[in-house]
C-alpha positions in Angstrom: 77.0 63.2 67.8 77.0 59.8 66.2 73.3 59.2 67.1 72.3 62.6 65.7 74.2 61.9 62.5 72.5 58.6 62.2 69.0 60.1 62.1 67.5 59.6 58.7 66.7 63.3 58.3 70.2 64.5 59.4 72.0 61.8 57.3 70.0 62.5 54.1 70.3 66.3 54.6 74.1 65.9 54.9 74.1 63.7 51.8 72.3 66.5 49.9 74.6 69.2 51.1 77.7 67.0 50.3 76.5 66.3 46.8 75.8 70.0 46.2 79.3 70.9 47.5 80.9 68.3 45.3 78.9 69.4 42.3 79.8 73.1 42.9 83.5 72.2 43.2 83.3 70.3 39.9 81.4 73.1 38.1 83.5 76.0 39.1 87.3 75.7 38.9 88.0 78.8 41.0 85.8 77.6 43.8 87.5 74.1 43.5 90.9 75.6 44.4 89.5 77.8 47.2 87.6 74.8 48.6 90.6 72.6 48.3 92.7 75.1 50.3 90.0 75.5 52.9 89.7 71.7 53.3 93.5 71.4 53.8 93.4 74.1 56.4 90.6 72.5 58.3 92.4 69.1 58.2 95.6 70.7 59.6 93.7 72.5 62.3 91.8 69.3 63.2 94.9 67.2 63.4 96.7 69.8 65.6 93.7 70.3 67.8 93.2 66.5 68.2 96.7 66.0 69.6 96.3 68.9 72.1 92.8 68.0 73.2 93.4 64.3 73.7 94.9 64.6 77.3 92.1 66.9 78.3 89.5 64.5 77.0 91.1 61.6 78.9 90.7 63.6 82.1 87.1 64.5 81.3 86.1 61.0 80.2 83.6 60.3 83.1 81.9 63.6 82.6 81.7 63.2 78.8 80.2 59.7 79.3 77.6 61.0 81.6 76.7 63.9 79.3 76.6 61.5 76.4 74.2 59.2 78.2 72.0 62.2 79.2 72.0 63.5 75.6 71.2 60.0 74.2 68.1 59.8 76.5 67.0 63.3 75.4 67.4 62.3 71.8 65.3 59.2 72.3 62.5 61.3 73.7 62.8 63.8 70.9 62.6 61.0 68.4 59.4 59.8 70.0 57.9 63.3 69.9 59.1 64.1 66.4 58.9 60.9 64.2 59.8 63.2 61.3 63.5 62.9 62.4 63.4 59.2 61.3 62.4 60.0 57.7 64.8 60.9 55.0 64.8 64.4 53.6 63.5 63.3 50.2 60.5 61.7 51.8 59.7 64.8 53.9 59.9 67.0 50.9 57.7 64.6 48.9 55.1 64.4 51.7 55.1 68.1 52.0 54.6 68.6 48.3 51.8 66.1 48.4 50.1 67.8 51.4 50.4 71.2 49.8 49.0 69.9 46.5 46.1 68.3 48.3 45.3 71.5 50.2 45.5 73.6 47.1 43.1 71.2 45.4 40.7 71.4 48.3 40.8 75.2 48.1 40.2 75.1 44.4 37.2 72.8 44.9 35.8 75.0 47.6 36.2 78.2 45.5 34.7 76.6 42.4 31.7 75.3 44.2 
């Protein structure tokens, strides 16, 4: 999970979503109170679950480590095949806009000639 979260695309997308969430909370007082209650509920459930799951995780530690290593290797291969994952969201959007603009210009030139 840490490796996936550290990918530029995932990290920057999370930053965009987080900023939108914070902005929405600030702009809408009713949503702010609903979001605050939801956040407290999620925090309480997370704390309760963590204390219950800890003994199970200790038992499953070798299996979790093996699965983590396997997932890490798969993620490396995916990163090699999809270099897009290493780019921040803003750069991907900018590159896409540039590509679309270029293609539209090419089509305009072809139609006009």
